[in-house]
N, CA, C and O of each residue as an XYZ file, in Angstrom:
788
protein
N       7.139    -19.551      7.717
C       7.611    -18.177      7.548
C       6.466    -17.226      7.890
O       5.354    -17.391      7.389
N       6.727    -16.242      8.731
C       5.762    -15.199      9.054
C       6.017    -14.011      8.140
O       7.107    -13.439      8.136
N       4.988    -13.641      7.357
C       5.119    -12.567      6.368
C       4.163    -11.440      6.706
O       2.973    -11.670      6.925
N       4.679    -10.226      6.749
C       3.860     -9.033      6.893
C       3.739     -8.347      5.547
O       4.751     -7.990      4.944
N       2.517     -8.158      5.064
C       2.281     -7.541      3.751
C       1.738     -6.136      3.949
O       0.699     -5.955      4.584
N       2.432     -5.142      3.411
C       1.904     -3.781      3.428
C       0.585     -3.804      2.679
O       0.525     -4.238      1.529
N      -0.474     -3.336      3.331
C      -1.811     -3.603      2.814
C      -2.690     -2.363      2.769
O      -2.842     -1.647      3.759
N      -3.270     -2.127      1.586
C      -4.145     -0.969      1.386
C      -5.620     -1.344      1.298
O      -6.491     -0.487      1.441
N      -5.898     -2.621      1.063
C      -7.273     -3.057      0.825
C      -7.599     -3.183     -0.648
O      -8.712     -3.565     -1.009
N      -6.637     -2.864     -1.503
C      -6.835     -2.962     -2.948
C      -6.455     -4.319     -3.500
O      -5.988     -5.199     -2.776
N      -6.663     -4.469     -4.800
C      -6.469     -5.781     -5.424
C      -5.011     -6.216     -5.470
O      -4.725     -7.406     -5.335
N      -4.079     -5.279     -5.656
C      -2.677     -5.677     -5.793
C      -2.115     -6.232     -4.492
O      -1.512     -7.305     -4.482
N      -2.312     -5.505     -3.391
C      -1.766     -5.997     -2.129
C      -2.496     -7.262     -1.669
O      -1.904     -8.109     -0.999
N      -3.776     -7.394     -2.025
C      -4.508     -8.621     -1.676
C      -3.993     -9.799     -2.490
O      -3.796    -10.887     -1.950
N      -3.775     -9.590     -3.779
C      -3.235    -10.667     -4.608
C      -1.854    -11.083     -4.123
O      -1.538    -12.273     -4.108
N      -1.030    -10.124     -3.727
C       0.292    -10.459     -3.181
C       0.140    -11.363     -1.958
O       0.874    -12.340     -1.809
N      -0.813    -11.037     -1.086
C      -1.046    -11.866      0.100
C      -1.501    -13.268     -0.284
O      -1.053    -14.250      0.308
N      -2.393    -13.369     -1.278
C      -2.871    -14.689     -1.724
C      -1.731    -15.532     -2.281
O      -1.671    -16.736     -2.036
N      -0.831    -14.907     -3.028
C       0.292    -15.643     -3.608
C       1.250    -16.146     -2.527
O       1.885    -17.189     -2.689
N       1.350    -15.400     -1.426
C       2.258    -15.791     -0.342
C       1.623    -16.752      0.656
O       2.322    -17.414      1.423
N       0.304    -16.824      0.641
C      -0.434    -17.616      1.628
C       0.033    -19.077      1.748
O       0.095    -19.584      2.868
N       0.361    -19.773      0.656
C       0.776    -21.178      0.807
C       2.117    -21.366      1.514
O       2.471    -22.483      1.890
N       2.859    -20.281      1.693
C       4.226    -20.418      2.196
C       4.403    -20.040      3.659
O       5.512    -20.127      4.186
N       3.336    -19.623      4.321
C       3.479    -19.280      5.734
C       2.309    -18.482      6.249
O       1.268    -18.383      5.600
N       2.490    -17.914      7.422
C       1.464    -17.097      8.059
C       1.553    -15.670      7.516
O       2.593    -15.021      7.618
N       0.460    -15.197      6.945
C       0.432    -13.862      6.350
C      -0.399    -12.935      7.234
O      -1.532    -13.249      7.600
N       0.184    -11.800      7.565
C      -0.509    -10.744      8.298
C      -0.536     -9.507      7.422
O       0.490     -9.098      6.878
N      -1.713     -8.913      7.286
C      -1.856     -7.705      6.475
C      -1.604     -6.494      7.362
O      -2.263     -6.313      8.385
N      -0.646     -5.668      6.960
C      -0.219     -4.522      7.753
C      -0.892     -3.262      7.229
O      -0.567     -2.777      6.146
N      -1.820     -2.746      7.995
C      -2.626     -1.586      7.613
C      -2.002     -0.349      8.249
O      -2.173     -0.093      9.440
N      -1.286      0.402      7.444
C      -0.490      1.518      7.952
C      -1.317      2.798      8.081
O      -2.246      3.050      7.313
N      -0.943      3.591      9.082
C      -1.599      4.875      9.290
C      -0.608      5.872      9.867
O       0.318      5.510     10.593
N      -0.825      7.132      9.527
C      -0.071      8.222     10.137
C      -0.888      8.877     11.248
O      -0.434      9.841     11.865
N      -2.074      8.369     11.504
C      -2.927      8.943     12.527
C      -3.682     10.172     12.065
O      -4.273     10.883     12.877
N      -3.668     10.428     10.759
C      -4.351     11.596     10.200
C      -5.842     11.302     10.037
O      -6.687     12.150     10.325
N      -6.152     10.096      9.575
C      -7.533      9.663      9.371
C      -7.674      8.242      9.913
O      -6.702      7.647     10.379
N      -8.871      7.716      9.848
C      -9.109      6.313     10.209
C      -9.237      5.439      8.964
O      -9.848      4.372      9.028
N      -8.679      5.866      7.843
C      -8.808      5.119      6.593
C      -8.185      3.726      6.666
O      -8.572      2.836      5.908
N      -7.231      3.531      7.564
C      -6.645      2.194      7.706
C      -7.725      1.158      8.044
O      -7.556     -0.029      7.765
N      -8.830      1.608      8.641
C      -9.914      0.691      8.984
C     -10.557      0.093      7.732
O     -11.050     -1.034      7.770
N     -10.555      0.845      6.618
C     -11.064      0.296      5.354
C     -10.192     -0.876      4.905
O     -10.701     -1.879      4.404
N      -8.881     -0.744      5.085
C      -7.976     -1.841      4.733
C      -8.204     -3.031      5.652
O      -8.205     -4.175      5.196
N      -8.396     -2.775      6.935
C      -8.652     -3.872      7.867
C      -9.928     -4.625      7.490
O      -9.971     -5.854      7.545
N     -10.958     -3.882      7.109
C     -12.220     -4.510      6.705
C     -12.026     -5.367      5.461
O     -12.537     -6.484      5.387
N     -11.282     -4.840      4.474
C     -11.021     -5.602      3.249
C     -10.213     -6.861      3.566
O     -10.505     -7.936      3.043
N      -9.206     -6.729      4.415
C      -8.387     -7.884      4.789
C      -9.193     -8.965      5.490
O      -9.018    -10.157      5.237
N     -10.069     -8.531      6.368
C     -10.927     -9.496      7.065
C     -11.877    -10.190      6.098
O     -12.219    -11.355      6.300
N     -12.310     -9.489      5.049
C     -13.249    -10.082      4.088
C     -12.627    -11.217      3.281
O     -13.340    -12.044      2.714
N     -11.292    -11.254      3.230
C     -10.619    -12.350      2.528
C      -9.971    -13.331      3.499
O      -9.260    -14.246      3.084
N     -10.221    -13.135      4.800
C      -9.813    -14.122      5.784
C      -8.409    -14.016      6.330
O      -7.884    -14.987      6.874
N      -7.790    -12.858      6.197
C      -6.441    -12.685      6.738
C      -6.480    -11.922      8.057
O      -7.384    -11.123      8.305
N      -5.491    -12.183      8.889
C      -5.294    -11.373     10.089
C      -4.761    -10.008      9.651
O      -3.933     -9.917      8.745
N      -5.245     -8.952     10.302
C      -4.748     -7.614     10.003
C      -4.107     -7.021     11.253
O      -4.422     -7.405     12.379
N      -3.210     -6.087     11.023
C      -2.540     -5.408     12.132
C      -2.375     -3.937     11.775
O      -1.885     -3.606     10.695
N      -2.781     -3.062     12.677
C      -2.553     -1.628     12.488
C      -1.079     -1.337     12.734
O      -0.490     -1.833     13.694
N      -0.486     -0.524     11.851
C       0.906     -0.122     12.001
C       0.952      1.401     11.968
O       0.552      2.023     10.984
N       1.444      1.994     13.051
C       1.553      3.448     13.139
C       2.892      3.902     12.576
O       3.955      3.509     13.058
N       2.818      4.737     11.548
C       4.011      5.291     10.920
C       4.280      6.686     11.480
O       3.434      7.257     12.167
N       5.451      7.226     11.188
C       5.878      8.537     11.664
C       5.102      9.638     10.942
O       5.249      9.812      9.732
N       4.282     10.375     11.677
C       3.450     11.417     11.059
C       4.289     12.511     10.408
O       3.832     13.174      9.476
N       5.504     12.700     10.890
C       6.392     13.687     10.273
C       6.733     13.342      8.830
O       6.940     14.232      8.004
N       6.790     12.049      8.529
C       7.064     11.611      7.150
C       5.899     11.998      6.237
O       6.110     12.422      5.101
N       4.677     11.850      6.735
C       3.502     12.222      5.941
C       3.467     13.725      5.693
O       3.161     14.166      4.585
N       3.776     14.503      6.708
C       3.793     15.961      6.561
C       4.847     16.390      5.555
O       4.588     17.232      4.695
N       6.045     15.808      5.664
C       7.125     16.140      4.726
C       6.757     15.716      3.310
O       7.049     16.436      2.355
N       6.117     14.553      3.162
C       5.714     14.073      1.833
C       4.651     14.983      1.235
O       4.686     15.271      0.038
N       3.705     15.441      2.056
C       2.671     16.354      1.565
C       3.305     17.645      1.053
O       2.924     18.156      0.000
N       4.275     18.169      1.805
C       4.977     19.380      1.373
C       5.747     19.132      0.077
O       5.773     19.986     -0.809
N       6.368     17.968     -0.027
C       7.112     17.627     -1.235
C       6.184     17.548     -2.440
O       6.529     18.015     -3.526
N       5.017     16.960     -2.252
C       4.046     16.850     -3.345
C       3.600     18.227     -3.807
O       3.501     18.479     -5.008
N       3.334     19.109     -2.872
C       2.931     20.476     -3.228
C       4.071     21.195     -3.951
O       3.845     21.854     -4.966
N       5.288     21.071     -3.436
C       6.440     21.721     -4.064
C       6.700     21.179     -5.468
O       6.983     21.938     -6.396
N       6.601     19.842     -5.613
C       6.858     19.213     -6.920
C       5.735     19.501     -7.910
O       5.978     19.644     -9.108
N       4.512     19.584     -7.409
C       3.344     19.741     -8.283
C       2.781     18.411     -8.757
O       1.909     18.383     -9.625
N       3.262     17.325     -8.208
C       2.781     15.980     -8.534
C       3.147     15.045     -7.381
O       4.056     15.354     -6.610
N       2.452     13.899     -7.245
C       2.612     13.062     -6.050
C       3.738     12.029     -6.075
O       4.037     11.440     -5.037
N       4.352     11.796     -7.193
C       5.261     10.656     -7.332
C       6.338     10.567     -6.239
O       6.445      9.544     -5.564
N       7.116     11.605     -6.066
C       8.235     11.539     -5.109
C       7.751     11.434     -3.666
O       8.352     10.724     -2.860
N       6.676     12.131     -3.340
C       6.146     12.066     -1.986
C       5.632     10.675     -1.638
O       5.894     10.166     -0.549
N       4.909     10.071     -2.553
C       4.390      8.716     -2.310
C       5.546      7.716     -2.211
O       5.504      6.793     -1.397
N       6.567      7.902     -3.032
C       7.740      7.021     -2.969
C       8.423      7.126     -1.600
O       8.800      6.113     -1.011
N       8.575      8.333     -1.109
C       9.187      8.551      0.203
C       8.402      7.827      1.292
O       8.987      7.178      2.159
N       7.085      7.941      1.243
C       6.239      7.281      2.238
C       6.387      5.771      2.162
O       6.503      5.106      3.191
N       6.384      5.220      0.943
C       6.472      3.762      0.813
C       7.815      3.241      1.336
O       7.863      2.216      2.015
N       8.878      3.931      1.028
C      10.183      3.509      1.534
C      10.203      3.545      3.063
O      10.745      2.641      3.699
N       9.617      4.580      3.646
C       9.517      4.665      5.115
C       8.718      3.477      5.661
O       9.113      2.860      6.650
N       7.599      3.162      5.012
C       6.758      2.057      5.482
C       7.514      0.733      5.426
O       7.458     -0.051      6.373
N       8.212      0.478      4.337
C       8.979     -0.777      4.219
C      10.035     -0.853      5.317
O      10.183     -1.886      5.970
N      10.764      0.236      5.519
C      11.785      0.261      6.577
C      11.149      0.019      7.951
O      11.685     -0.733      8.764
N      10.023      0.650      8.200
C       9.367      0.543      9.507
C       8.900     -0.890      9.774
O       9.165     -1.439     10.844
N       8.210     -1.494      8.810
C       7.690     -2.849      9.051
C       8.796     -3.894      9.032
O       8.631     -4.978      9.592
N       9.922     -3.583      8.396
C      11.050     -4.520      8.415
C      11.585     -4.703      9.829
O      12.219     -5.713     10.133
N      11.328     -3.728     10.687
C      11.810     -3.787     12.063
C      10.802     -4.448     13.006
O      11.032     -4.509     14.214
N       9.697     -4.939     12.464
C       8.708     -5.662     13.262
C       9.080     -7.143     13.302
O      10.093     -7.542     12.728
N       8.284     -7.942     13.964
C       8.625     -9.352     14.202
C       8.148    -10.262     13.074
O       7.324    -11.148     13.298
N       8.663    -10.046     11.855
C       8.327    -10.898     10.715
C       9.605    -11.444     10.097
O      10.664    -10.821     10.166
N       9.483    -12.630      9.488
C      10.613    -13.194      8.753
C      10.783    -12.508      7.409
O      11.885    -12.427      6.866
N       9.653    -12.010      6.879
C       9.667    -11.356      5.574
C       8.630    -10.241      5.553
O       7.610    -10.313      6.239
N       8.898     -9.218      4.764
C       7.926     -8.160      4.509
C       7.699     -8.104      3.009
O       8.605     -8.362      2.217
N       6.469     -7.762      2.632
C       6.111     -7.773      1.210
C       5.209     -6.596      0.897
O       4.646     -5.960      1.788
N       5.088     -6.327     -0.385
C       4.141     -5.315     -0.844
C       3.522     -5.773     -2.154
O       3.885     -6.823     -2.685
N       2.599     -4.995     -2.668
C       1.891     -5.351     -3.891
C       2.355     -4.574     -5.106
O       1.571     -4.337     -6.025
N       3.629     -4.169     -5.125
C       4.122     -3.428     -6.292
C       4.201     -4.359     -7.495
O       4.626     -5.510     -7.393
N       3.772     -3.816     -8.656
C       3.715     -4.585     -9.900
C       4.872     -4.210    -10.825
O       5.576     -3.225    -10.601
N       5.048     -5.012    -11.860
C       6.097     -4.762    -12.841
C       5.964     -3.386    -13.481
O       6.967     -2.710    -13.709
N       4.727     -2.962    -13.775
C       4.548     -1.712    -14.500
C       4.226     -0.516    -13.604
O       3.824      0.536    -14.102
N       4.397     -0.663    -12.294
C       4.220      0.485    -11.400
C       5.366      1.470    -11.606
O       6.532      1.089    -11.697
N       5.000      2.742    -11.675
C       6.033      3.781    -11.686
C       6.368      4.197    -10.261
O       7.509      4.538     -9.950
N       5.372      4.165     -9.418
C       5.546      4.500     -8.016
C       4.406      3.862     -7.237
O       3.297      3.816     -7.769
N       4.586      3.382     -6.058
C       5.888      3.231     -5.420
C       6.575      1.951     -5.870
O       5.932      0.998     -6.311
N       7.856      1.953     -5.752
C       8.666      0.769     -6.038
C       9.784      0.704     -4.994
O      10.083      1.688     -4.317
N      10.376     -0.452     -4.887
C      11.551     -0.612     -4.036
C      12.687     -1.077     -4.934
O      12.601     -2.131     -5.563
N      13.743     -0.290     -4.987
C      14.887     -0.630     -5.842
C      15.628     -1.836     -5.273
O      15.527     -2.140     -4.085
N      16.359     -2.501     -6.123
C      17.143     -3.655     -5.664
C      18.130     -3.265     -4.562
O      18.224     -3.976     -3.561
N      18.874     -2.150     -4.712
C      19.793     -1.779     -3.615
C      19.074     -1.522     -2.288
O      19.575     -1.913     -1.233
N      17.911     -0.870     -2.326
C      17.186     -0.625     -1.078
C      16.682     -1.942     -0.489
O      16.760     -2.148      0.722
N      16.166     -2.834     -1.335
C      15.692     -4.131     -0.847
C      16.823     -4.899     -0.166
O      16.631     -5.471      0.908
N      17.991     -4.913     -0.784
C      19.124     -5.617     -0.197
C      19.572     -4.958      1.103
O      19.947     -5.640      2.057
N      19.529     -3.639      1.133
C      19.908     -2.913      2.342
C      18.954     -3.227      3.490
O      19.390     -3.469      4.615
N      17.649     -3.224      3.205
C      16.650     -3.553      4.224
C      16.876     -4.974      4.733
O      16.838     -5.219      5.939
N      17.109     -5.903      3.821
C      17.336     -7.294      4.229
C      18.562     -7.413      5.126
O      18.528     -8.108      6.141
N      19.639     -6.739      4.754
C      20.877     -6.826      5.534
C      20.744     -6.163      6.898
O      21.199     -6.715      7.900
N      20.128     -4.993      6.947
C      20.057     -4.240      8.199
C      19.055     -4.812      9.193
O      19.261     -4.713     10.403
N      17.958     -5.418      8.692
C      16.906     -5.890      9.594
C      16.809     -7.414      9.679
O      15.955     -7.942     10.391
N      17.673     -8.115      8.962
C      17.651     -9.580      8.938
C      16.255    -10.089      8.609
O      15.693    -10.917      9.327
N      15.709     -9.582      7.517
C      14.367     -9.910      7.060
C      14.422    -10.055      5.542
O      15.283     -9.454      4.899
N      13.535    -10.828      4.972
C      13.453    -10.929      3.510
C      12.436     -9.910      3.004
O      11.378     -9.728      3.606
N      12.764     -9.241      1.887
C      11.807     -8.353      1.241
C      11.254     -9.094      0.029
O      12.014     -9.587     -0.804
N       9.919     -9.171     -0.068
C       9.264     -9.897     -1.151
C       8.361     -8.964     -1.950
O       7.639     -8.142     -1.386
N       8.414     -9.105     -3.253
C       7.519     -8.359     -4.142
C       6.949     -9.364     -5.141
O       7.406     -9.431     -6.282
N       5.946    -10.153     -4.716
C       5.465    -11.254     -5.552
C       4.850    -10.840     -6.881
O       4.708    -11.678     -7.773
N       4.482     -9.570     -7.039
C       3.888     -9.120     -8.300
C       4.885     -8.383     -9.193
O       4.511     -7.889    -10.257
N       6.143     -8.305     -8.777
C       7.129     -7.482     -9.486
C       7.348     -7.903    -10.934
O       7.737     -7.072    -11.755
N       7.115     -9.146    -11.266
C       7.310     -9.602    -12.638
C       6.019     -9.731    -13.428
O       6.019    -10.280    -14.530
N       4.914     -9.228    -12.876
C       3.604     -9.450    -13.500
C       2.999     -8.121    -13.938
O       2.982     -7.160    -13.168
N       2.505     -8.064    -15.168
C       1.886     -6.859    -15.705
C       0.412     -6.753    -15.355
O      -0.196     -7.699    -14.854
N      -0.145     -5.591    -15.628
C      -1.519     -5.264    -15.245
C      -2.545     -6.243    -15.815
O      -3.449     -6.660    -15.091
N      -2.432     -6.621    -17.088
C      -3.428     -7.496    -17.705
C      -3.493     -8.857    -17.004
O      -4.578     -9.373    -16.736
N      -2.340     -9.423    -16.716
C      -2.310    -10.715    -16.026
C      -2.833    -10.583    -14.605
O      -3.567    -11.450    -14.130
N      -2.463     -9.511    -13.927
C      -2.951     -9.292    -12.564
C      -4.468     -9.176    -12.554
O      -5.134     -9.760    -11.699
N      -5.018     -8.419    -13.509
C      -6.475     -8.282    -13.573
C      -7.154     -9.642    -13.763
O      -8.197     -9.901    -13.163
N      -6.574    -10.502    -14.588
C      -7.137    -11.843    -14.803
C      -7.058    -12.686    -13.533
O      -8.007    -13.393    -13.190
N      -5.936    -12.610    -12.844
C      -5.759    -13.373    -11.607
C      -6.743    -12.892    -10.535
O      -7.351    -13.696     -9.827
N      -6.886    -11.585    -10.433
C      -7.810    -11.010     -9.450
C      -9.238    -11.422     -9.761
O      -9.988    -11.798     -8.861
N      -9.618    -11.354    -11.032
C     -10.984    -11.713    -11.431
C     -11.317    -13.154    -11.055
O     -12.453    -13.467    -10.698
N     -10.308    -14.031    -11.140
C     -10.539    -15.440    -10.826
C     -10.662    -15.706     -9.326
O     -11.294    -16.684     -8.926
N     -10.075    -14.861     -8.500
C      -9.998    -15.165     -7.064
C     -10.690    -14.179     -6.131
O     -11.005    -14.527     -4.993
N     -10.935    -12.933     -6.603
C     -11.412    -11.902     -5.675
C     -12.642    -11.175     -6.195
O     -12.830    -11.031     -7.403
N     -13.471    -10.724     -5.274
C     -14.565     -9.801     -5.588
C     -14.078     -8.398     -5.252
O     -13.601     -8.154     -4.144
N     -14.193     -7.487     -6.191
C     -13.688     -6.135     -5.984
C     -14.700     -5.094     -6.440
O     -15.640     -5.393     -7.177
N     -14.487     -3.871     -5.986
C     -15.198     -2.726     -6.524
C     -14.134     -1.737     -7.002
O     -13.057     -1.644     -6.413
N     -14.437     -1.013     -8.055
C     -13.489     -0.037     -8.581
C     -14.202      1.284     -8.810
O     -15.426      1.347     -8.931
N     -13.393      2.339     -8.864
C     -13.943      3.655     -9.111
C     -12.860      4.706     -8.987
O     -11.695      4.382     -8.754
N     -13.242      5.971     -9.142
C     -12.263      7.055     -8.996
C     -11.626      7.029     -7.603
O     -12.303      6.763     -6.611
N     -10.349      7.302     -7.539
C      -9.589      7.193     -6.301
C     -10.248      7.857     -5.089
O     -10.309      7.230     -4.032
N     -10.745      9.099     -5.191
C     -11.318      9.724     -3.990
C     -12.623      9.072     -3.510
O     -13.054      9.300     -2.379
N     -13.248      8.261     -4.370
C     -14.555      7.692     -4.032
C     -14.487      6.267     -3.481
O     -15.472      5.767     -2.938
N     -13.346      5.619     -3.615
C     -13.208      4.235     -3.142
C     -12.555      4.257     -1.760
O     -11.425      4.725     -1.620
N     -13.252      3.758     -0.741
C     -12.680      3.772      0.616
C     -11.557      2.743      0.741
O     -11.797      1.535      0.721
N     -10.330      3.243      0.870
C      -9.158      2.385      0.979
C      -8.255      2.909      2.075
O      -8.412      4.036      2.545
N      -7.330      2.097      2.466
C      -6.386      2.493      3.503
C      -4.993      2.686      2.955
O      -4.032      2.189      3.542
N      -4.852      3.389      1.850
C      -3.519      3.609      1.282
C      -2.943      4.946      1.746
O      -3.628      5.749      2.379
N      -1.677      5.166      1.419
C      -0.983      6.378      1.840
C      -1.642      7.636      1.272
O      -1.684      8.683      1.917
N      -2.147      7.505      0.061
C      -2.657      8.673     -0.648
C      -3.799      9.355      0.098
O      -3.880     10.583      0.111
N      -4.676      8.580      0.713
C      -5.840      9.162      1.389
C      -5.425     10.121      2.497
O      -5.978     11.215      2.611
N      -4.456      9.718      3.314
C      -4.029     10.589      4.410
C      -3.259     11.802      3.905
O      -3.391     12.893      4.458
N      -2.464     11.623      2.866
C      -1.721     12.753      2.315
C      -2.681     13.753      1.679
O      -2.502     14.963      1.815
N      -3.695     13.250      0.990
C      -4.721     14.143      0.434
C      -5.375     14.969      1.547
O      -5.610     16.166      1.380
N      -5.662     14.332      2.668
C      -6.290     15.025      3.794
C      -5.378     16.127      4.333
O      -5.839     17.230      4.628
N      -4.090     15.828      4.460
C      -3.140     16.838      4.938
C      -3.066     18.030      3.996
O      -3.059     19.179      4.439
N      -3.012     17.758      2.696
C      -2.906     18.843      1.715
C      -4.191     19.662      1.684
O      -4.147     20.888      1.590
N      -5.323     18.989      1.762
C      -6.607     19.712      1.770
C      -6.707     20.628      2.984
O      -7.202     21.749      2.868
N      -6.247     20.170      4.143
C      -6.318     20.974      5.366
C      -5.399     22.191      5.284
O      -5.740     23.264      5.780
N      -4.242     22.025      4.661
C      -3.263     23.113      4.580
C      -3.552     24.067      3.427
O      -3.304     25.269      3.529
N      -4.078     23.525      2.330
C      -4.291     24.335      1.125
C      -5.780     24.370      0.773
O      -6.478     25.318      1.133
N      -6.263     23.355      0.081
C      -7.692     23.283     -0.258
C      -7.966     21.973     -0.991
O      -7.047     21.296     -1.451
N      -9.256     21.629     -1.089
C      -9.633     20.454     -1.879
C      -9.265     20.663     -3.344
O      -8.881     19.716     -4.029
N      -9.381     21.895     -3.825
C      -9.019     22.180     -5.220
C      -7.542     21.920     -5.477
O      -7.169     21.440     -6.548
N      -6.700     22.238     -4.494
C      -5.265     21.984     -4.655
C      -5.008     20.486     -4.758
O      -4.170     20.050     -5.548
N      -5.726     19.699     -3.964
C      -5.589     18.235     -4.036
C      -5.940     17.753     -5.435
O      -5.222     16.932     -6.007
N      -7.037     18.256     -5.991
C      -7.454     17.850     -7.333
C      -6.418     18.239     -8.381
O      -6.221     17.516     -9.358
N      -5.762     19.367     -8.185
C      -4.714     19.806     -9.119
C      -3.487     18.902     -9.066
O      -2.846     18.655    -10.088
N      -3.165     18.409     -7.872
C      -1.929     17.655     -7.669
C      -2.036     16.182     -8.027
O      -1.072     15.584     -8.506
N      -3.210     15.593     -7.794
C      -3.359     14.148     -7.990
C      -4.125     13.875     -9.276
O      -5.288     14.259     -9.397
N      -3.485     13.216    -10.238
C      -4.195     12.896    -11.477
C      -5.339     11.925    -11.218
O      -5.283     11.111    -10.296
N      -6.372     12.023    -12.040
C      -7.482     11.083    -11.904
C      -6.995      9.672    -12.204
O      -6.303      9.443    -13.197
N      -7.354      8.741    -11.352
C      -7.040      7.337    -11.613
C      -8.038      6.454    -10.880
O      -8.697      6.870     -9.928
N      -8.122      5.233    -11.354
C      -9.072      4.275    -10.808
C      -8.402      3.463     -9.709
O      -7.261      3.025     -9.852
N      -9.121      3.268     -8.615
C      -8.645      2.448     -7.511
C      -9.565      1.248     -7.357
O     -10.676      1.222     -7.888
N      -9.085      0.267     -6.628
C      -9.900     -0.911     -6.341
C      -9.959     -1.128     -4.834
O      -9.088     -0.693     -4.081
N     -11.012     -1.813     -4.429
C     -11.148     -2.245     -3.042
C     -11.675     -3.666     -3.051
O     -12.631     -3.976     -3.763
N     -11.069     -4.511     -2.279
C     -11.457     -5.911     -2.231
C     -12.653     -6.074     -1.301
O     -12.697     -5.503     -0.212
N     -13.630     -6.873     -1.758
C     -14.851     -7.123     -0.987
C     -14.939     -8.564     -0.501
O     -15.829     -8.896      0.282
N     -14.029     -9.425     -0.951
C     -14.035    -10.822     -0.513
C     -13.433    -11.719     -1.578
O     -13.062    -11.271     -2.663
N     -13.345    -12.999     -1.240
C     -12.867    -13.981     -2.212
C     -14.034    -14.429     -3.085
O     -15.191    -14.383     -2.668
N     -13.714    -14.860     -4.299
C     -14.735    -15.464     -5.159
C     -15.210    -16.747     -4.506
O     -14.421    -17.474     -3.902
N     -16.483    -17.021     -4.627
C     -17.067    -18.228     -4.037
C     -16.816    -19.412     -4.949
O     -17.227    -20.530     -4.637
């Protein structure tokens, strides 16, 4: 089975790839809207754990619309969800038997609902996999600690290739860095540096 995993370079999407590795060929899909080169951070992280990576160009109009939605809403949840759904739909149309992501049981966003997952599977003749969907944060942290070397820190300071980095850049260019700080709550991000020896 050829599996494409939506990949940010963080611990969740890397763990999802590790869990799928015994079942087929895994390719890490490093998505970009062409706003920044942050996808390269994801490619570097993917290479550090020995997976093939592939750049995937998403529709820049979706990023612009999501940035506007985040500003209008005053918080990022709906905009990030819109982007993730677009990414899943886009990669489902690539040449993979299955597409996967690193969404966890306790994620509020992004998530893929059961109806959307079934719709994607039916329309694109592909399987949608969420290997971490039944696993909580504490267990994931233990699994990651056993298998991966990571660095963590405040989201703006950790170089990753996730959707948030490009959307932050769009909002900063249109409004200001202060507006970005107002819209995005402080949270800790991770970046994978390699497998445990």
